[in-house]
SEMAR-129188 format. One record per residue (C-alpha): residue in three letters; z, x, y. Coordinates in steps of 0.2 Angstrom, whole numbers, padded with zeros to 4 digits, m for minus. Layout:
BEGIN
ATOM     r       w       u       v
ATOM   ala       Z       X       Y
...
END
This chain:
BEGIN
ATOM     r       w       u       v
ATOM   unk    0000    0000    0000
ATOM   unk   m0002    0006    0018
ATOM   unk    0010    0013    0030
ATOM   unk    0019    0007    0045
ATOM   unk    0010    0019    0057
ATOM   unk    0023    0018    0071
ATOM   unk    0040    0027    0074
ATOM   unk    0057    0020    0077
ATOM   unk    0064    0019    0094
ATOM   unk    0070    0037    0091
ATOM   unk    0060    0051    0085
ATOM   unk    0048    0047    0071
ATOM   unk    0053    0051    0053
ATOM   unk    0040    0065    0053
ATOM   unk    0049    0074    0068
ATOM   unk    0066    0082    0070
ATOM   unk    0079    0070    0074
ATOM   unk    0088    0083    0085
ATOM   unk    0073    0087    0095
ATOM   unk    0076    0085    0114
ATOM   unk    0064    0084    0129
ATOM   unk    0061    0102    0129
ATOM   unk    0058    0103    0110
ATOM   unk    0047    0088    0107
ATOM   unk    0035    0092    0093
ATOM   unk    0017    0087    0096
ATOM   unk    0011    0071    0089
ATOM   unk    0005    0074    0071
ATOM   unk   m0006    0065    0060
ATOM   unk    0002    0051    0049
ATOM   unk   m0007    0055    0033
ATOM   unk    0009    0063    0027
ATOM   unk    0017    0046    0029
ATOM   unk    0003    0037    0020
ATOM   unk    0005    0049    0006
ATOM   unk    0023    0046    0005
ATOM   unk    0021    0027    0005
ATOM   unk    0008    0028   m0009
ATOM   unk    0019    0039   m0019
ATOM   unk    0033    0027   m0018
ATOM   unk    0023    0012   m0022
ATOM   unk    0012    0020   m0035
ATOM   unk    0022    0013   m0049
ATOM   unk    0023   m0005   m0043
ATOM   unk    0014   m0019   m0051
ATOM   unk    0001   m0016   m0045
ATOM   unk   m0047   m0120    0090
ATOM   unk   m0028   m0123    0087
ATOM   unk   m0029   m0131    0070
ATOM   unk   m0031   m0119    0056
ATOM   unk   m0047   m0122    0046
ATOM   unk   m0044    0069    0124
ATOM   unk   m0048    0057    0137
ATOM   unk   m0066    0055    0143
ATOM   unk   m0065    0062    0161
ATOM   unk   m0064    0048    0174
ATOM   unk   m0056    0047    0191
ATOM   unk   m0039    0040    0194
ATOM   unk   m0022    0045    0202
ATOM   unk   m0005    0038    0199
ATOM   unk    0001    0025    0211
ATOM   unk    0018    0026    0220
ATOM   unk    0030    0013    0224
ATOM   unk    0047    0006    0219
ATOM   unk    0051   m0004    0204
ATOM   unk    0047   m0022    0206
ATOM   unk    0051   m0038    0196
ATOM   unk    0039   m0045    0184
ATOM   unk    0025   m0056    0192
ATOM   unk    0030   m0074    0194
ATOM   unk    0025   m0084    0179
ATOM   unk    0025   m0069    0167
ATOM   unk    0037   m0072    0153
ATOM   unk    0053   m0061    0155
ATOM   unk    0060   m0051    0141
ATOM   unk    0077   m0052    0132
ATOM   unk    0084   m0041    0119
ATOM   unk    0075   m0025    0124
ATOM   unk    0057   m0032    0123
ATOM   unk    0044   m0035    0136
ATOM   unk    0026   m0040    0135
ATOM   unk    0013   m0040    0149
ATOM   unk   m0005   m0044    0147
ATOM   unk   m0019   m0045    0159
ATOM   unk   m0030   m0060    0154
ATOM   unk   m0034   m0071    0168
ATOM   unk   m0048   m0070    0182
ATOM   unk   m0034   m0067    0194
ATOM   unk   m0027   m0053    0183
ATOM   unk   m0044   m0045    0182
ATOM   unk   m0047   m0046    0201
ATOM   unk   m0031   m0036    0203
ATOM   unk   m0029   m0017    0200
ATOM   unk   m0042   m0004    0204
ATOM   unk   m0061   m0006    0200
ATOM   unk   m0073    0008    0198
ATOM   unk   m0090    0000    0193
ATOM   unk   m0081   m0015    0184
ATOM   unk   m0080   m0034    0189
ATOM   unk   m0071   m0049    0182
ATOM   unk   m0081   m0063    0175
ATOM   unk   m0075   m0081    0177
ATOM   unk   m0078   m0090    0161
ATOM   unk   m0068   m0100    0148
ATOM   unk   m0061   m0083    0143
ATOM   unk   m0061   m0073    0159
ATOM   unk   m0067   m0055    0155
ATOM   unk   m0069   m0038    0163
ATOM   unk   m0087   m0031    0162
ATOM   unk   m0098   m0016    0169
ATOM   unk   m0107   m0021    0184
ATOM   unk   m0112   m0004    0192
ATOM   unk   m0107    0011    0182
ATOM   unk   m0096    0024    0191
ATOM   unk   m0105    0038    0183
ATOM   unk   m0110    0047    0167
ATOM   unk   m0100    0057    0155
ATOM   unk   m0103    0066    0138
ATOM   unk   m0093    0063    0123
ATOM   unk   m0092    0073    0108
ATOM   unk   m0086    0062    0093
ATOM   unk   m0074    0073    0084
ATOM   unk   m0078    0064    0067
ATOM   unk   m0097    0066    0067
ATOM   unk   m0099    0081    0079
ATOM   unk   m0112    0071    0089
ATOM   unk   m0113    0073    0108
ATOM   unk   m0120    0058    0118
ATOM   unk   m0121    0054    0136
ATOM   unk   m0113    0037    0141
ATOM   unk   m0112    0027    0157
ATOM   unk   m0095    0022    0161
ATOM   unk   m0085    0011    0173
ATOM   unk   m0066    0009    0174
ATOM   unk   m0052   m0003    0178
ATOM   unk   m0034    0002    0181
ATOM   unk   m0020   m0011    0181
ATOM   unk   m0007   m0013    0194
ATOM   unk    0009   m0004    0190
ATOM   unk    0020   m0015    0179
ATOM   unk    0039   m0013    0178
ATOM   unk    0046   m0020    0162
ATOM   unk    0062   m0030    0162
ATOM   unk    0068   m0016    0150
ATOM   unk    0066    0002    0153
ATOM   unk    0057    0007    0137
ATOM   unk    0058    0020    0123
ATOM   unk    0042    0014    0116
ATOM   unk    0026    0006    0122
ATOM   unk    0012   m0001    0111
ATOM   unk   m0005   m0007    0119
ATOM   unk   m0015   m0021    0113
ATOM   unk   m0033   m0026    0118
ATOM   unk   m0045   m0040    0114
ATOM   unk   m0064   m0036    0117
ATOM   unk   m0082   m0037    0112
ATOM   unk   m0091   m0021    0111
ATOM   unk   m0110   m0024    0106
ATOM   unk   m0120   m0010    0099
ATOM   unk   m0122    0003    0112
ATOM   unk   m0105    0000    0120
ATOM   unk   m0087    0005    0117
ATOM   unk   m0070    0007    0126
ATOM   unk   m0056    0019    0129
ATOM   unk   m0038    0012    0132
ATOM   unk   m0026    0024    0141
ATOM   unk   m0008    0022    0147
ATOM   unk    0002    0032    0160
ATOM   unk    0021    0029    0161
ATOM   unk    0033    0033    0174
ATOM   unk    0051    0040    0170
ATOM   unk    0067    0035    0179
ATOM   unk    0066    0052    0189
ATOM   unk    0049    0046    0197
ATOM   unk    0038    0058    0187
ATOM   unk    0023    0052    0178
ATOM   unk    0016    0055    0161
ATOM   unk   m0002    0061    0159
ATOM   unk   m0015    0047    0155
ATOM   unk   m0012    0046    0136
ATOM   unk   m0026    0039    0125
ATOM   unk   m0020    0024    0116
ATOM   unk   m0037    0022    0107
ATOM   unk   m0056    0025    0108
ATOM   unk   m0062    0009    0100
ATOM   unk   m0078   m0001    0095
ATOM   unk   m0079   m0016    0084
ATOM   unk   m0092   m0007    0074
ATOM   unk   m0094    0011    0069
ATOM   unk   m0112    0015    0073
ATOM   unk   m0110    0022    0090
ATOM   unk   m0093    0031    0089
ATOM   unk   m0080    0032    0076
ATOM   unk   m0065    0022    0080
ATOM   unk   m0050    0034    0083
ATOM   unk   m0033    0037    0089
ATOM   unk   m0030    0054    0097
ATOM   unk   m0017    0067    0090
ATOM   unk   m0008    0080    0099
ATOM   unk   m0004    0071    0115
ATOM   unk    0013    0075    0123
ATOM   unk    0021    0080    0139
ATOM   unk    0036    0088    0131
ATOM   unk    0046    0072    0134
ATOM   unk    0036    0059    0126
ATOM   unk    0022    0059    0113
ATOM   unk    0009    0047    0106
ATOM   unk    0011    0044    0088
ATOM   unk   m0006    0035    0083
ATOM   unk   m0003    0019    0091
ATOM   unk    0014    0021    0100
ATOM   unk    0020    0031    0115
ATOM   unk    0038    0035    0111
ATOM   unk    0050    0045    0121
ATOM   unk    0057    0060    0112
ATOM   unk    0075    0059    0114
ATOM   unk    0081    0041    0117
ATOM   unk    0099    0046    0115
ATOM   unk    0098    0057    0131
ATOM   unk    0094    0041    0141
ATOM   unk    0076    0045    0144
ATOM   unk    0066    0030    0148
ATOM   unk    0049    0024    0154
ATOM   unk    0053    0012    0168
ATOM   unk    0035    0007    0173
ATOM   unk    0017    0010    0167
ATOM   unk   m0001    0007    0171
ATOM   unk   m0015    0004    0159
ATOM   unk   m0033    0011    0161
ATOM   unk   m0049    0004    0153
ATOM   unk   m0065    0014    0152
ATOM   unk   m0080    0004    0147
ATOM   unk   m0095    0014    0140
ATOM   unk   m0113    0009    0137
ATOM   unk   m0130    0017    0133
ATOM   unk   m0137    0024    0149
ATOM   unk   m0150    0014    0158
ATOM   unk   m0146   m0002    0148
ATOM   unk   m0139   m0018    0154
ATOM   unk   m0126   m0018    0140
ATOM   unk   m0107   m0020    0143
ATOM   unk   m0091   m0022    0133
ATOM   unk   m0082   m0038    0138
ATOM   unk   m0063   m0036    0138
ATOM   unk   m0053   m0052    0138
ATOM   unk   m0035   m0045    0136
ATOM   unk   m0027   m0029    0139
ATOM   unk   m0008   m0027    0138
ATOM   unk    0007   m0018    0131
ATOM   unk    0023   m0021    0123
ATOM   unk    0038   m0011    0130
ATOM   unk    0054   m0010    0120
ATOM   unk    0071   m0002    0119
ATOM   unk    0078   m0008    0102
ATOM   unk    0095    0000    0099
ATOM   unk    0097    0011    0083
ATOM   unk    0104    0001    0069
ATOM   unk    0105    0001    0050
ATOM   unk    0110   m0017    0049
ATOM   unk    0107   m0032    0060
ATOM   unk    0118   m0048    0061
ATOM   unk    0114   m0062    0049
ATOM   unk    0105   m0077    0057
ATOM   unk    0107   m0096    0053
ATOM   unk    0092   m0104    0043
ATOM   unk    0082   m0116    0053
ATOM   unk    0071   m0131    0046
ATOM   unk    0060   m0127    0031
ATOM   unk    0041   m0126    0033
ATOM   unk    0027   m0117    0024
ATOM   unk    0009   m0114    0031
ATOM   unk   m0006   m0115    0020
ATOM   unk   m0013   m0097    0022
ATOM   unk   m0026   m0089    0010
ATOM   unk   m0020   m0077   m0002
ATOM   unk   m0027   m0059   m0005
ATOM   unk   m0021   m0045   m0015
ATOM   unk   m0025   m0027   m0009
ATOM   unk   m0024   m0022   m0027
ATOM   unk   m0040   m0031   m0031
ATOM   unk   m0049   m0017   m0021
ATOM   unk   m0041   m0002   m0029
ATOM   unk   m0055    0012   m0030
ATOM   unk   m0067    0002   m0019
ATOM   unk   m0073    0012   m0004
ATOM   unk   m0061    0027   m0005
ATOM   unk   m0068    0033    0012
ATOM   unk   m0057    0020    0020
ATOM   unk   m0039    0026    0016
ATOM   unk   m0042    0029   m0002
ATOM   unk   m0047    0011   m0006
ATOM   unk   m0037   m0005   m0008
ATOM   unk   m0020    0003   m0013
ATOM   unk   m0018    0007    0005
ATOM   unk   m0025   m0009    0013
ATOM   unk   m0010   m0020    0016
ATOM   unk   m0013   m0021    0034
ATOM   unk   m0032   m0026    0034
ATOM   unk   m0028   m0038    0019
ATOM   unk   m0014   m0046    0029
ATOM   unk   m0025   m0047    0044
ATOM   unk   m0039   m0056    0034
ATOM   unk   m0027   m0069    0028
ATOM   unk   m0022   m0075    0045
ATOM   unk   m0040   m0073    0052
ATOM   unk   m0045   m0085    0038
ATOM   unk   m0030   m0097    0041
ATOM   unk   m0038   m0100    0058
ATOM   unk   m0054   m0104    0051
ATOM   unk   m0064   m0088    0055
ATOM   unk   m0072   m0076    0043
ATOM   unk   m0087   m0063    0042
ATOM   unk   m0104   m0070    0041
ATOM   unk   m0115   m0067    0025
ATOM   unk   m0125   m0055    0036
ATOM   unk   m0110   m0045    0041
ATOM   unk   m0104   m0044    0023
ATOM   unk   m0121   m0038    0016
ATOM   unk   m0116   m0020    0016
ATOM   unk   m0102   m0024    0003
ATOM   unk   m0106   m0021   m0016
ATOM   unk   m0109   m0039   m0022
ATOM   unk   m0099   m0036   m0038
ATOM   unk   m0083   m0034   m0027
ATOM   unk   m0072   m0049   m0026
ATOM   unk   m0066   m0054   m0009
ATOM   unk   m0079   m0044    0001
ATOM   unk   m0071   m0049    0018
ATOM   unk   m0056   m0038    0014
ATOM   unk   m0067   m0023    0012
ATOM   unk   m0075   m0028    0029
ATOM   unk   m0058   m0029    0037
ATOM   unk   m0053   m0012    0030
ATOM   unk   m0069   m0004    0037
ATOM   unk   m0067   m0012    0054
ATOM   unk   m0048   m0007    0056
ATOM   unk   m0050    0011    0050
ATOM   unk   m0044    0024    0061
ATOM   unk   m0054    0040    0058
ATOM   unk   m0041    0052    0065
ATOM   unk   m0026    0043    0057
ATOM   unk   m0037    0042    0041
ATOM   unk   m0029    0025    0037
ATOM   unk   m0031    0006    0041
ATOM   unk   m0013    0004    0047
ATOM   unk   m0016    0007    0066
ATOM   unk   m0007   m0008    0073
ATOM   unk   m0017   m0009    0089
ATOM   unk   m0034   m0008    0079
ATOM   unk   m0029   m0022    0067
ATOM   unk   m0025   m0034    0082
ATOM   unk   m0042   m0028    0090
ATOM   unk   m0051   m0032    0074
ATOM   unk   m0044   m0050    0073
ATOM   unk   m0049   m0053    0091
ATOM   unk   m0067   m0049    0087
ATOM   unk   m0068   m0067    0079
ATOM   unk   m0072   m0081    0090
ATOM   unk   m0059   m0087    0102
ATOM   unk   m0044   m0078    0093
ATOM   unk   m0031   m0069    0103
ATOM   unk   m0021   m0055    0095
ATOM   unk   m0006   m0044    0100
ATOM   unk    0006   m0032    0093
ATOM   unk    0024   m0035    0098
ATOM   unk    0042   m0036    0092
ATOM   unk    0053   m0050    0088
ATOM   unk    0072   m0050    0090
ATOM   unk    0076   m0061    0075
ATOM   unk    0071   m0072    0060
ATOM   unk    0075   m0087    0072
ATOM   unk    0061   m0082    0083
ATOM   unk    0049   m0080    0068
ATOM   unk    0055   m0098    0062
ATOM   unk    0050   m0105    0078
ATOM   unk    0033   m0098    0077
ATOM   unk    0030   m0104    0059
ATOM   unk    0036   m0122    0065
ATOM   unk    0022   m0121    0078
ATOM   unk    0010   m0117    0065
ATOM   unk    0008   m0098    0069
ATOM   unk    0010   m0086    0054
ATOM   unk    0014   m0068    0058
ATOM   unk    0011   m0051    0050
ATOM   unk    0027   m0040    0049
ATOM   unk    0030   m0022    0046
ATOM   unk    0044   m0016    0035
ATOM   unk    0050   m0001    0024
ATOM   unk    0063   m0002    0010
ATOM   unk    0069    0005   m0007
ATOM   unk    0065   m0006   m0022
ATOM   unk    0083   m0011   m0024
ATOM   unk    0084   m0017   m0006
ATOM   unk    0071   m0032   m0008
ATOM   unk    0075   m0042   m0024
ATOM   unk    0059   m0047   m0033
ATOM   unk    0047   m0035   m0024
ATOM   unk    0046   m0023   m0039
ATOM   unk    0042   m0008   m0028
ATOM   unk    0049    0002   m0013
ATOM   unk    0038    0008    0001
ATOM   unk    0039    0020    0017
ATOM   unk    0030    0006    0026
ATOM   unk    0021   m0010    0021
ATOM   unk    0013   m0026    0030
ATOM   unk    0016   m0043    0024
ATOM   unk    0011   m0060    0030
ATOM   unk    0025   m0072    0033
ATOM   unk    0019   m0090    0030
ATOM   unk    0036   m0100    0029
ATOM   unk    0054   m0103    0025
ATOM   unk    0062   m0112    0011
ATOM   unk    0076   m0125    0013
ATOM   unk    0089   m0111    0010
ATOM   unk    0080   m0101    0024
ATOM   unk    0073   m0088    0012
ATOM   unk    0056   m0080    0018
ATOM   unk    0040   m0086    0010
ATOM   unk    0028   m0071    0012
ATOM   unk    0010   m0068    0006
ATOM   unk    0013   m0050    0000
ATOM   unk   m0003   m0041   m0002
ATOM   unk    0005   m0028   m0014
ATOM   unk    0005   m0041   m0028
ATOM   unk   m0006   m0038   m0043
ATOM   unk   m0017   m0053   m0041
ATOM   unk   m0022   m0066   m0028
ATOM   unk   m0012   m0079   m0038
ATOM   unk    0003   m0068   m0037
ATOM   unk    0003   m0065   m0018
ATOM   unk    0015   m0079   m0013
ATOM   unk    0032   m0073   m0014
ATOM   unk    0050   m0079   m0009
ATOM   unk    0061   m0066   m0003
ATOM   unk    0080   m0067    0000
ATOM   unk    0083   m0071    0019
ATOM   unk    0097   m0058    0022
ATOM   unk    0088   m0044    0013
ATOM   unk    0071   m0047    0021
ATOM   unk    0079   m0049    0039
ATOM   unk    0088   m0032    0038
ATOM   unk    0073   m0022    0031
ATOM   unk    0062   m0029    0045
ATOM   unk    0073   m0028    0060
ATOM   unk    0083   m0012    0057
ATOM   unk    0077    0004    0065
ATOM   unk    0086    0016    0054
ATOM   unk    0087    0017    0035
ATOM   unk    0091    0029    0021
ATOM   unk    0076    0034    0010
ATOM   unk    0076    0038   m0009
ATOM   unk    0083    0055   m0005
ATOM   unk    0097    0049    0006
ATOM   unk    0088    0055    0021
ATOM   unk    0090    0045    0037
ATOM   unk    0072    0039    0042
ATOM   unk    0065    0026    0053
ATOM   unk    0062    0007    0052
ATOM   unk    0051   m0003    0063
ATOM   unk    0063   m0014    0073
ATOM   unk    0054   m0030    0071
ATOM   unk    0036   m0025    0074
ATOM   unk    0023   m0039    0070
ATOM   unk    0005   m0044    0074
ATOM   unk    0002   m0061    0081
ATOM   unk   m0015   m0070    0080
ATOM   unk   m0018   m0087    0088
ATOM   unk   m0032   m0097    0095
ATOM   unk   m0038   m0095    0113
ATOM   unk   m0034   m0113    0116
ATOM   unk   m0017   m0116    0107
ATOM   unk   m0008   m0132    0106
ATOM   unk    0006   m0136    0118
ATOM   unk    0019   m0132    0104
ATOM   unk    0010   m0116    0100
ATOM   unk    0010   m0111    0118
ATOM   unk    0028   m0115    0120
ATOM   unk    0033   m0105    0104
ATOM   unk    0023   m0090    0110
ATOM   unk    0030   m0090    0128
ATOM   unk    0048   m0091    0120
ATOM   unk    0044   m0073    0112
ATOM   unk    0037   m0067    0128
ATOM   unk    0018   m0068    0124
ATOM   unk    0005   m0078    0133
END
């Protein structure tokens, strides 16, 4: 099964727990984490109704911390979400060759390129010239000074286009981070190879695949505000353009904890979500993270995409071997694959993939409790959650893992968690019921002991949320209650 690619609110498990601001190691590939996850798991059995940065201009802005904009959901419990999605949002900030488009889904597009730049793809060795234009967001001051930030974006990138997403944070002492690349992304893989960027650090914070994390949270170091920058690329001389509907980030400061308080069960409900096993695809397309054994994230994404009535067309699946069952899962793995990370578990890339389907929104966030997740389920919104655990910590799983994604589809009368677990041996076995107290703890904790007794990280409630562009009133209310709009 695949890995949870992001660190805990302290240093990632692959870094020294004692490293301070002056000794922060450079961000390292997560392939070692993937290998660990596979080694641990290798013995396991096997509409609103569901139907290095490209050089660009830019300089940090100055200004005092300001409250979140009126109407923006406020955070509680150490989590803050901010997304730019409206025509008014896209008119704000700093434009260099970009303009907002007023539509049913307002978007940012290229209108007059700011210039040309060469990009050498590190995964193909090819150098090509691209026209580019940029948009830099206004500075956002989260309601919680953050130890971690994870970006999300929803975009369409026709052949001949791609985007770069960058983030620059400001520390409490007024100094700024560099512009860190949070992803070079295209929906397809014909123009560039979709990629995160390793080795990004300013000695105080570092990017770990999809997450910007401070190096020594215990010291009090926090990111108190940030800006995002979009660079839209296209083939020179063309009229092509990416269309970006959503850009945002989740900022969080979840306290270190080995256990979390127990929550009281709410009403029972179970959503009807398609069931797919990643093990169906073991040995298929090993160029994408060694095949199905590491595909829990795209498999989970595909389940929820289809819950909302979307799926790839026959033409889009034509590349898949017709002998393979559930070819749409192979398609999801290919289109979430991070060529630097060498895995399909990049959280931001999974959300971006889901949003390539008509009228779907997608973000990566954190939830504070199972109570919040229950409210989403009651509104008809399933969630993909990231957790890690020893086999003995989750009764009935039959495996342990250094990181795994599941799709939560409901709760029983007793409050136990109903999950579509892609690590099941067959599609028919995917639906599982896990004990509430066990599941709650393995998902929400930020620290745990691995099989060797070493203290390593947990994800602290990370999840992917996918929902329709025009949600019901109940769905909108449930999303706003967790800070997402």
